[in-house]
TORPATOR-672526 format. One record per atom (N, C-alpha, C): residue in three letters; x, y, z. Coordinates in pm, whole numbers, padded with zeros to 5 digits, always signed. Example, Ala and Ser with C-alpha at 12.3 -4.5 7.8 and 13.67 -1.06 7.14 Angstrom:
% residues 2
Ala+01319-00569+00780
Ala+01230-00450+00780
Ala+01320-00330+00780
Ser+01285-00225+00708
Ser+01367-00106+00714
Ser+01290+00003+00787
***
This chain:
% residues 275
Met-01114-00431+00370
Met-01145-00289+00338
Met-01266-00262+00313
Tyr-01342-00155+00390
Tyr-01455-00128+00376
Tyr-01508-00001+00307
Tyr-01572-00011+00191
Tyr-01612+00074+00111
Tyr-01765+00125+00138
Thr-01785+00264+00140
Thr-01922+00310+00169
Thr-01989+00333+00017
Tyr-02100+00362+00033
Tyr-02175+00388-00089
Tyr-02119+00520-00150
Glu-02100+00606-00064
Glu-02026+00723-00096
Glu-01926+00727-00180
Asp-01830+00617-00140
Asp-01709+00612-00213
Asp-01719+00561-00337
Ile-01832+00472-00357
Ile-01885+00396-00494
Ile-01925+00529-00568
Asp-02016+00605-00513
Asp-02094+00709-00599
Asp-01986+00812-00654
Lys-01892+00826-00559
Lys-01755+00945-00610
Lys-01703+00879-00742
Leu-01676+00745-00728
Leu-01583+00691-00860
Leu-01684+00696-00971
Ile-01802+00665-00947
Ile-01905+00674-01065
Ile-01920+00807-01124
Asn-01939+00887-01015
Asn-01964+01025-01054
Asn-01858+01101-01124
Glu-01723+01076-01090
Glu-01623+01110-01148
Glu-01607+01105-01299
Asp-01640+00978-01327
Asp-01651+00938-01485
Asp-01764+00993-01576
Met-01866+00976-01491
Met-02002+01008-01552
Met-02097+01084-01454
Pro-02051+01233-01466
Pro-02144+01292-01366
Pro-02275+01312-01425
Tyr-02323+01315-01543
Tyr-02460+01333-01575
Tyr-02506+01209-01656
Phe-02440+01189-01785
Phe-02492+01086-01877
Phe-02376+01045-01978
Asp-02409+00925-02048
Asp-02317+00903-02150
Asp-02361+00958-02274
Leu-02293+01048-02326
Leu-02344+01118-02454
Leu-02337+01033-02585
Thr-02227+00939-02595
Thr-02219+00861-02693
Thr-02347+00747-02686
Glu-02364+00688-02567
Glu-02467+00591-02555
Glu-02607+00650-02571
Glu-02611+00784-02552
Glu-02770+00840-02564
Glu-02792+00867-02739
Leu-02694+00920-02785
Leu-02695+00936-02933
Leu-02710+00814-03041
Met-02665+00701-02966
Met-02666+00602-03045
Met-02797+00502-02998
Asp-02863+00563-02879
Asp-02993+00525-02826
Asp-02962+00362-02800
Ile-02854+00310-02725
Ile-02822+00193-02675
Ile-02910+00159-02582
Lys-02996+00061-02577
Lys-03080+00008-02467
Lys-03027-00148-02425
Ser-02961-00194-02508
Ser-02954-00362-02478
Ser-02858-00369-02365
Pro-02894-00485-02263
Pro-02806-00530-02172
Pro-02686-00585-02213
Gly-02571-00595-02151
Gly-02476-00645-02188
Gly-02386-00732-02084
Lys-02273-00791-02129
Lys-02187-00877-02049
Lys-02066-00810-02051
Ile-01975-00789-01948
Ile-01866-00727-01937
Ile-01772-00832-01866
Ser-01640-00816-01913
Ser-01534-00923-01849
Ser-01413-00836-01861
Phe-01305-00867-01762
Phe-01208-00808-01731
Phe-01082-00909-01721
Trp-00980-00887-01807
Trp-00877-00995-01811
Trp-00736-00922-01792
Thr-00641-00988-01737
Thr-00523-00934-01714
Thr-00428-00968-01820
Arg-00346-00872-01881
Arg-00260-00912-01993
Arg-00120-00948-01931
Lys-00101-00935-01809
Lys+00027-00949-01737
Lys-00006-01053-01609
Asp+00123-01125-01583
Asp+00103-01196-01447
Asp+00063-01095-01334
Ala-00035-01133-01254
Ala-00046-01029-01138
Ala-00106-01079-01023
Val-00108-01008-00916
Val-00163-01051-00799
Val-00296-00980-00776
Ile-00416-01045-00766
Ile-00542-00978-00779
Ile-00547-00886-00643
Ser-00640-00771-00691
Ser-00668-00699-00607
Ser-00800-00595-00644
Ala-00867-00542-00568
Ala-00992-00453-00589
Ala-01115-00508-00657
Asn-01121-00669-00638
Asn-01239-00732-00706
Asn-01351-00708-00599
Lys-01305-00675-00465
Lys-01427-00646-00364
Lys-01473-00518-00393
Leu-01382-00421-00434
Leu-01459-00285-00476
Leu-01516-00291-00580
Val-01478-00360-00687
Val-01570-00376-00837
Val-01680-00437-00815
Glu-01683-00543-00733
Glu-01829-00599-00692
Glu-01914-00494-00639
Lys-01855-00411-00546
Lys-01941-00300-00495
Lys-01985-00224-00591
Leu-01910-00195-00688
Leu-01954-00116-00801
Leu-02067-00170-00869
Cys-02040-00309-00898
Cys-02157-00377-00972
Cys-02313-00380-00895
Glu-02278-00382-00769
Glu-02391-00404-00689
Glu-02450-00265-00689
Arg-02404-00160-00704
Arg-02466-00019-00712
Arg-02507-00011-00829
Leu-02461-00058-00928
Leu-02523-00056-01092
Leu-02627-00150-01120
Asn-02658-00243-01018
Asn-02740-00331-01037
Asn-02701-00446-01156
Leu-02574-00470-01154
Leu-02505-00566-01248
Leu-02472-00689-01164
Lys-02508-00822-01227
Lys-02475-00948-01159
Lys-02348-00984-01185
Val-02281-01018-01066
Val-02140-01062-01087
Val-02164-01228-01092
Ile-02106-01268-01228
Ile-02124-01423-01241
Ile-01982-01498-01243
Phe-01890-01418-01219
Phe-01752-01461-01189
Phe-01633-01359-01139
Lys-01572-01422-01033
Lys-01459-01323-00981
Lys-01368-01405-00930
Glu-01228-01353-00952
Glu-01118-01419-00884
Glu-01115-01360-00740
Lys-01048-01435-00646
Lys-01027-01388-00501
Lys-00921-01290-00481
Asp-00935-01180-00426
Asp-00832-01099-00386
Asp-00708-01163-00329
Gly-00590-01109-00363
Gly-00473-01178-00312
Gly-00422-01307-00378
Asn-00501-01371-00477
Asn-00458-01485-00560
Asn-00352-01422-00664
Phe-00262-01506-00695
Phe-00167-01494-00817
Phe-00225-01549-00944
Ile-00236-01468-01051
Ile-00276-01522-01170
Ile-00189-01499-01291
Lys-00185-01604-01373
Lys-00119-01570-01506
Lys-00171-01467-01600
Ala-00104-01407-01693
Ala-00129-01341-01784
Ala-00248-01404-01889
Gly-00358-01333-01912
Gly-00449-01383-02006
Gly-00572-01461-01939
Asn-00574-01438-01791
Asn-00668-01489-01718
Asn-00759-01391-01689
Lys-00903-01425-01647
Lys-01010-01344-01595
Lys-01025-01293-01464
Leu-01032-01152-01458
Leu-01065-01104-01305
Leu-01204-01107-01273
Leu-01275-01081-01343
Leu-01428-01042-01311
Leu-01494-01056-01427
Glu-01635-01101-01410
Glu-01731-01091-01516
Glu-01889-01044-01446
Ala-01953-00971-01532
Ala-02075-00914-01477
Ala-02166-00886-01584
Glu-02300-00908-01559
Glu-02397-00845-01661
Glu-02512-00771-01611
Gly-02558-00706-01724
Gly-02676-00618-01696
Gly-02683-00508-01785
Asp-02774-00405-01750
Asp-02801-00284-01825
Asp-02678-00189-01832
Asp-02618-00180-01712
Asp-02517-00046-01706
Asp-02377-00086-01725
Val-02330-00179-01804
Val-02202-00225-01809
Val-02080-00112-01875
Leu-02159-00019-01945
Leu-02090+00075-01997
Leu-02034+00194-01884
Ile-02137+00182-01805
Ile-02081+00265-01670
Ile-01971+00203-01615
Leu-01960+00081-01578
Leu-01872+00005-01505
Leu-01736-00001-01580
Trp-01757+00016-01704
Trp-01636-00016-01796
Trp-01504+00060-01755
Lys-01490+00177-01762
Lys-01357+00240-01745
Lys-01335+00294-01597
Val-01441+00308-01511
Val-01412+00307-01374
Val-01346+00195-01307
Ala-01393+00087-01336
Ala-01330-00052-01303
Ala-01216-00075-01351
Gln-01200-00053-01485
Gln-01051-00059-01568
Gln-00932+00011-01490
Asn-00991+00142-01474
Asn-00892+00236-01389
Asn-00847+00177-01258
Ile-00951+00153-01180
Ile-00916+00092-01043
Ile-00819-00033-01068
Tyr-00848-00132-01141
Tyr-00776-00255-01179
Tyr-00623-00222-01210
Glu-00613-00132-01306
Glu-00483-00094-01347
Glu-00396-00034-01227
Tyr-00450+00064-01151
Tyr-00367+00098-01037
Tyr-00361-00011-00951
Ala-00448-00076-00888
Ala-00459-00168-00765
Ala-00366-00291-00807
Leu-00379-00349-00924
Leu-00278-00441-00953
Leu-00137-00431-00987
Ser-00124-00311-01015
Ser+00038-00261-01024
Ser+00091-00246-00867
Val-00010-00179-00779
Val+00041-00190-00632
Val+00052-00326-00573
Ser-00052-00414-00569
Ser-00033-00534-00525
Ser+00056-00631-00591
Thr+00084-00627-00714
Thr+00187-00711-00777
Thr+00326-00666-00749
Tyr+00360-00529-00740
Tyr+00487-00482-00691
Tyr+00525-00514-00523
Thr+00417-00478-00460
Thr+00440-00541-00327
Thr+00466-00683-00302
Asn+00401-00766-00385
Asn+00418-00914-00375
Asn+00573-00945-00410
Glu+00649-00860-00522
Glu+00756-00886-00578
Glu+00850-00845-00453
Met+00835-00738-00392
Met+00912-00705-00278
Met+00898-00813-00167
Val+00792-00844-00118
Val+00753-00946-00039
Val+00832-01067-00043
Thr+00833-01114-00176
Thr+00882-01237-00208
Thr+01031-01252-00188
Lys+01092-01121-00245
Lys+01244-01125-00251
Lys+01295-01102-00111
Ala+01223-01025+00000
Ala+01257-00998+00125
Ala+01253-01136+00211
Lys+01146-01195+00177
Lys+01114-01316+00272
Lys+01196-01437+00228
Ser+01252-01436+00129
Ser+01352-01551+00071
Ser+01467-01540+00143
Ile+01510-01401+00208
Ile+01623-01388+00266
Ile+01590-01421+00418
Asn+01475-01338+00466
Asn+01434-01341+00606
Asn+01274-01343+00611
Pro+01245-01477+00642
Pro+01087-01495+00643
Pro+00996-01434+00747
His+01072-01374+00850
His+01001-01289+00952
His+00998-01148+00906
Ile+01068-01102+00816
Ile+01059-00956+00780
Ile+00942-00912+00693
Glu+00898-00787+00732
Glu+00777-00738+00650
Glu+00797-00607+00572
Ile+00732-00601+00479
Ile+00731-00495+00372
Ile+00614-00395+00417
Leu+00662-00278+00450
Leu+00574-00160+00512
Leu+00556-00059+00436
Thr+00438-00022+00396
Thr+00433+00106+00301
Thr+00404+00231+00377
Thr+00453+00327+00340
Thr+00434+00470+00391
Thr+00295+00516+00365
Arg+00268+00658+00430
Arg+00156+00715+00388
Arg+00163+00821+00302
Lys+00264+00811+00203
Lys+00301+00886+00087
Lys+00231+00840-00028
Ile+00090+00842+00011
Ile-00008+00773-00101
Ile-00052+00884-00200
Ile-00063+00847-00327
Ile-00138+00957-00428
Ile-00259+00974-00357
Pro-00295+01123-00354
Pro-00422+01154-00293
Pro-00543+01089-00361
Phe-00632+01048-00251
Phe-00763+01008-00303
Phe-00763+00861-00348
Thr-00640+00809-00331
Thr-00635+00655-00370
Thr-00602+00564-00234
Lys-00611+00623-00111
Lys-00569+00556-00004
Lys-00635+00413+00001
Lys-00762+00396+00019
Lys-00824+00269+00031
Lys-00784+00169-00060
Ile-00783+00233-00188
Ile-00761+00110-00307
Ile-00599+00088-00296
Ala-00517+00172-00262
Ala-00363+00156-00237
Ala-00340+00042-00135
Leu-00400+00084-00007
Leu-00354+00022+00118
Leu-00428-00121+00086
Asn-00546-00128+00029
Asn-00613-00280+00008
Asn-00508-00357-00078
Ala-00453-00296-00180
Ala-00371-00359-00267
Ala-00241-00407-00203
Val-00172-00335-00103
Val-00087-00357-00040
Val-00086-00490+00049
Leu-00216-00490+00117
Leu-00254-00609+00171
Leu-00265-00728+00112
Asp-00326-00733-00008
Asp-00350-00831-00104
Asp-00192-00882-00169
Gly-00094-00775-00164
Gly+00014-00820-00213
Gly+00109-00883-00104
Gly+00064-00891+00026
Gly+00143-00954+00126
Gly+00212-00843+00222
Gly+00191-00711+00201
Gly+00263-00631+00284
Gly+00176-00573+00383
Phe+00213-00471+00458
Phe+00125-00414+00550
Phe+00154-00254+00544
Pro+00039-00173+00582
Pro+00070-00033+00600
Pro+00175-00011+00731
His+00286+00097+00687
His+00355+00123+00804
His+00287+00239+00905
Arg+00220+00309+00826
Arg+00129+00417+00904
Arg-00001+00440+00826
Val-00100+00426+00853
Val-00230+00458+00795
Val-00266+00603+00813
Ser-00228+00650+00912
Ser-00263+00807+00970
Ser-00162+00831+01055
Thr-00195+00956+01122
Thr-00073+01000+01235
Thr-00131+00983+01351
Thr-00247+00913+01354
Thr-00338+00913+01484
Thr-00275+00781+01549
Glu-00283+00689+01490
Glu-00245+00546+01561
Glu-00119+00505+01586
Thr-00005+00580+01541
Thr+00139+00525+01565
Thr+00234+00670+01609
Ile+00333+00627+01696
Ile+00414+00753+01707
Ile+00549+00724+01633
Leu+00571+00844+01543
Leu+00686+00844+01493
Leu+00749+00992+01473
Val+00878+00989+01536
Val+00938+01125+01560
Val+01034+01152+01452
Phe+01001+01276+01399
Phe+01089+01295+01271
Phe+01156+01433+01337
Asp+01263+01459+01268
Asp+01346+01588+01307
Asp+01267+01709+01312
Asn+01156+01720+01231
Asn+01055+01843+01214
Asn+00980+01861+01346
Tyr+00927+01742+01404
Tyr+00869+01742+01547
Tyr+00970+01798+01641
Ile+01089+01742+01643
Ile+01202+01791+01752
Ile+01239+01934+01731
Lys+01239+01993+01628
Lys+01254+02126+01606
Lys+01156+02224+01666
Leu+01042+02191+01643
Leu+00908+02265+01735
Leu+00902+02212+01866
Tyr+00977+02114+01903
Tyr+00952+02056+02051
Tyr+01059+02144+02141
Gly+01172+02192+02075
Gly+01277+02255+02161
Gly+01411+02184+02131
Gly+01430+02080+02058
Gly+01572+02035+02033
Gly+01571+01896+02087
Trp+01668+01831+02043
Trp+01685+01697+02074
Trp+01744+01678+02231
Glu+01823+01766+02278
Glu+01840+01765+02408
Glu+01708+01756+02508
Lys+01625+01833+02496
Lys+01507+01848+02573
Lys+01444+01720+02537
Phe+01427+01645+02424
Phe+01379+01521+02395
Phe+01429+01429+02479
Tyr+01574+01420+02483
Tyr+01638+01314+02555
Tyr+01599+01332+02702
Lys+01601+01426+02741
Lys+01597+01466+02876
Lys+01451+01430+02951
Asn+01351+01448+02856
Asn+01213+01423+02891
Asn+01145+01280+02837
Phe+01226+01218+02760
Phe+01176+01084+02705
Phe+01115+00974+02796
Lys+01164+00970+02907
Lys+01112+00879+02999
Lys+00962+00927+03032
Asp+00941+01041+03060
Asp+00797+01113+03087
Asp+00715+01101+02983
Leu+00776+01119+02883
Leu+00665+01089+02737
Leu+00643+00958+02724
Lys+00722+00867+02766
Lys+00682+00715+02742
Lys+00577+00654+02862
Tyr+00575+00741+02975
Tyr+00467+00711+03065
Tyr+00328+00736+03012
Lys+00319+00825+02922
Lys+00198+00871+02857
Lys+00134+00772+02763
Thr+00229+00674+02712
Thr+00214+00556+02604
Thr+00232+00451+02656
Ala+00193+00382+02740
Ala+00222+00258+02806
Ala+00175+00155+02687
Glu+00081+00156+02591
Glu+00044+00053+02498
Glu+00115+00118+02359
Lys+00186+00199+02347
Lys+00252+00252+02219
Lys+00378+00241+02235
Lys+00440+00201+02107
Lys+00583+00218+02094
Lys+00638+00345+02020
Trp+00778+00395+02063
Trp+00815+00516+02005
Trp+00925+00469+01917
Val+00877+00527+01785
Val+00975+00508+01651
Val+01040+00641+01639
Ile+01178+00648+01648
Ile+01245+00749+01613
Ile+01333+00755+01489
Glu+01325+00839+01411
Glu+01401+00844+01279
Glu+01523+00896+01310
Cys+01616+00826+01247
Cys+01771+00885+01257
Cys+01833+00862+01124
Glu+01952+00954+01096
Glu+02021+00937+00974
Glu+02177+00904+00964
Asn+02217+00897+01105
Asn+02365+00848+01104
Asn+02380+00782+01238
Ile+02504+00717+01261
Ile+02545+00625+01373
Ile+02561+00701+01491
Glu+02605+00823+01484
Glu+02618+00886+01597
Glu+02476+00904+01670
His+02393+00956+01595
His+02243+00974+01648
His+02183+00844+01694
Ala+02222+00760+01621
Ala+02149+00609+01641
Ala+02217+00574+01807
Lys+02345+00599+01810
Lys+02378+00556+01964
Lys+02330+00627+02067
Lys+02294+00748+02043
Lys+02222+00817+02167
Lys+02090+00762+02178
Leu+02008+00721+02056
Leu+01881+00673+02082
Leu+01897+00518+02140
Ile+01973+00472+02118
Ile+01994+00333+02171
Ile+02024+00343+02325
Asp+02101+00433+02358
Asp+02137+00457+02496
Asp+02021+00500+02553
Leu+01930+00560+02468
Leu+01801+00591+02554
Leu+01715+00497+02576
Glu+01743+00397+02514
Glu+01626+00266+02504
Glu+01515+00309+02443
Val+01498+00373+02328
Val+01363+00397+02254
Val+01330+00259+02190
Asp+01195+00246+02168
Asp+01151+00115+02105
Asp+01196+00067+01967
Ile+01193+00151+01870
Ile+01229+00122+01727
Ile+01326+00234+01669
Leu+01412+00213+01613
Leu+01491+00311+01524
Leu+01445+00304+01379
Gln+01400+00422+01326
Gln+01396+00416+01177
Gln+01488+00495+01085
Leu+01579+00411+01024
Leu+01689+00468+00953
Leu+01658+00522+00807
Asp+01678+00663+00772
Asp+01638+00688+00682
Asp+01750+00740+00561
Lys+01743+00658+00459
Lys+01842+00676+00365
Lys+01985+00647+00419
Val+02001+00543+00507
Val+02118+00512+00568
Val+02180+00389+00480
Asp+02334+00418+00458
Asp+02406+00330+00361
Asp+02394+00184+00421
Ile+02421+00076+00353
Ile+02423-00079+00395
Ile+02512-00080+00501
Glu+02634-00047+00494
Glu+02736-00101+00594
Glu+02697-00006+00727
Thr+02653+00107+00717
Thr+02624+00170+00854
Thr+02502+00108+00908
Thr+02417+00065+00821
Thr+02280-00019+00863
Thr+02310-00138+00949
Lys+02408-00204+00899
Lys+02449-00320+00963
Lys+02507-00275+01126
Lys+02597-00186+01110
Lys+02644-00167+01245
Lys+02558-00130+01341
Ile+02457-00026+01281
Ile+02346+00025+01393
Ile+02252-00105+01410
Val+02225-00190+01336
Val+02145-00333+01372
Val+02192-00387+01475
Glu+02336-00428+01453
Glu+02412-00508+01569
Glu+02384-00431+01682
Met+02415-00315+01707
Met+02414-00233+01830
Met+02277-00228+01885
Ala+02172-00204+01821
Ala+02026-00186+01847
Ala+02009-00333+01892
His+02017-00433+01835
His+01962-00585+01875
His+02032-00598+02008
Lys+02155-00563+02046
Lys+02200-00608+02184
Lys+02104-00556+02298
Lys+02033-00453+02263
Lys+01957-00368+02349
Lys+01793-00417+02333
Asn+01796-00494+02236
Asn+01631-00559+02183
Asn+01553-00435+02141
Ile+01629-00352+02066
Ile+01549-00241+02002
Ile+01563-00257+01838
Lys+01448-00278+01785
Lys+01408-00306+01661
Lys+01462-00187+01561
Val+01493-00226+01436
Val+01542-00111+01335
Val+01453-00139+01207
Leu+01397-00025+01163
Leu+01328-00035+01017
Leu+01406+00051+00931
Ser+01445+00001+00806
Ser+01503+00073+00710
Ser+01401+00135+00607
Ala+01433+00261+00595
Ala+01333+00362+00504
Ala+01440+00443+00398
Gly+01360+00487+00299
Gly+01423+00584+00212
Gly+01493+00525+00076
Gly+01413+00534-00021
Gly+01478+00496-00132
Gly+01468+00324-00180
Ile+01404+00257-00085
Ile+01422+00097-00094
Ile+01297+00055-00213
Asn+01354-00008-00304
Asn+01241-00069-00400
Asn+01285-00208-00423
Lys+01216-00280-00514
Lys+01222-00423-00551
Lys+01365-00439-00604
Asp+01433-00345-00645
Asp+01577-00371-00710
Asp+01692-00375-00603
Asn+01665-00316-00476
Asn+01773-00305-00363
Asn+01726-00381-00239
Val+01603-00407-00245
Val+01535-00468-00127
Val+01632-00564-00045
Glu+01655-00668-00132
Glu+01755-00768-00058
Glu+01883-00738-00010
Glu+01932-00629-00048
Glu+02071-00571+00011
Glu+02023-00524+00171
Tyr+01918-00476+00172
Tyr+01875-00411+00288
Tyr+01827-00525+00402
Val+01773-00621+00340
Val+01719-00748+00437
Val+01840-00801+00472
Lys+01961-00801+00426
Lys+02071-00873+00447
Lys+02140-00801+00572
Thr+02107-00683+00575
Thr+02162-00608+00706
Thr+02124-00682+00825
Gly+02004-00737+00850
Gly+01941-00764+00990
Gly+01846-00688+01022
Thr+01808-00580+00945
Thr+01711-00499+00969
Thr+01559-00565+00990
Asp+01463-00499+01070
Asp+01347-00567+01112
Asp+01239-00560+01036
Gly+01230-00457+00961
Gly+01147-00418+00829
Gly+01200-00317+00760
Ile+01130-00326+00631
Ile+01141-00255+00523
Ile+01016-00154+00504
Val+01049-00012+00507
Val+00956+00102+00484
Val+00963+00157+00357
Thr+00876+00130+00267
Thr+00878+00163+00140
Thr+00778+00255+00067
Thr+00782+00351-00023
Thr+00671+00403-00094
Thr+00676+00354-00241
Ala+00757+00264-00272
Ala+00787+00231-00421
Ala+00659+00168-00474
Pro+00574+00079-00425
Pro+00464+00003-00456
Pro+00353+00120-00514
Tyr+00335+00217-00453
Tyr+00223+00337-00486
Tyr+00259+00366-00636
Phe+00377+00384-00667
Phe+00428+00436-00806
Phe+00488+00328-00884
Ala+00434+00205-00874
Ala+00474+00116-00988
Ala+00401+00141-01115
Lys+00458+00079-01231
Lys+00402+00097-01360
Lys+00276+00028-01372
Gly+00176+00099-01425
Gly+00038+00047-01416
Gly+00021-00094-01502
Ala-00068-00165-01444
Ala-00122-00324-01482
Ala-00165-00281-01646
Asp-00205-00391-01697
Asp-00259-00386-01819
Asp-00390-00494-01819
Val-00501-00396-01828
Val-00617-00498-01828
Val-00725-00459-01929
Lys-00759-00596-02000
Lys-00825-00585-02128
Lys-00972-00603-02081
Val-01056-00521-02136
Val-01215-00526-02109
Val-01258-00588-02250
Val-01361-00663-02236
Val-01465-00729-02333
Val-01584-00711-02307
Ile-01670-00641-02386
Ile-01819-00632-02381
Ile-01889-00686-02501
Asp-01982-00778-02447
Asp-02078-00837-02563
Asp-02229-00793-02505
Ala-02300-00812-02624
Ala-02446-00777-02594
Ala-02514-00921-02549
Leu-02606-00937-02465
Leu-02663-01047-02406
Leu-02769-01079-02518
***
């Protein structure tokens, strides 16, 4: 993930737009050492971002774990030293507690899913908490998942709302081949909610079906029909670490989820000492 200096400055400015009143009143001038520790087992994420924060604040990083590594509770994430450790403190802690929650939750879903089907992928939606996209997507990748859609620009995903404005499903069925000619290098993913609609889309030979909130037994039937035509199936809608295994067992090709973005926050301890 690429972070610009604008990204870094926004994070700092949000927490300290002018100065630290407490630090000024106490006339603190001493350099310090700051370290971040996880109180829970976690998959590391955001160290690249925090390192960029340190660079911007002229802090020297003297230790950091690698993003994507799993570490046990009580282990250190990163350590740095310099004059502005108090600025880094809460900005980095907030980033870690969100990023580690997403990466660790994603990893739990990936581990459960791949224990049943090693070729399945956990794919996260674009229902991301506003202004957290880079941190969230980075955490998903660190946790072993992939983004389902980063934006509307790079993938085709037809929802019913598009169809309503397009002129209806019958018009879409009629024009589908012509639409496909426009996108030789892209796949058409079509959302459906029931078996009757799925049958029509399978007959149309779309590339991928995305099933939204379809029950387990119906999903199994649709997967079986779709795979006979070499059409892939994605399962979406309310899937989380508690029910992901049930959906993987249907034979679906991918799990689309929003759950990691809203995982319970990690618990990161910060220790600051004078040099």
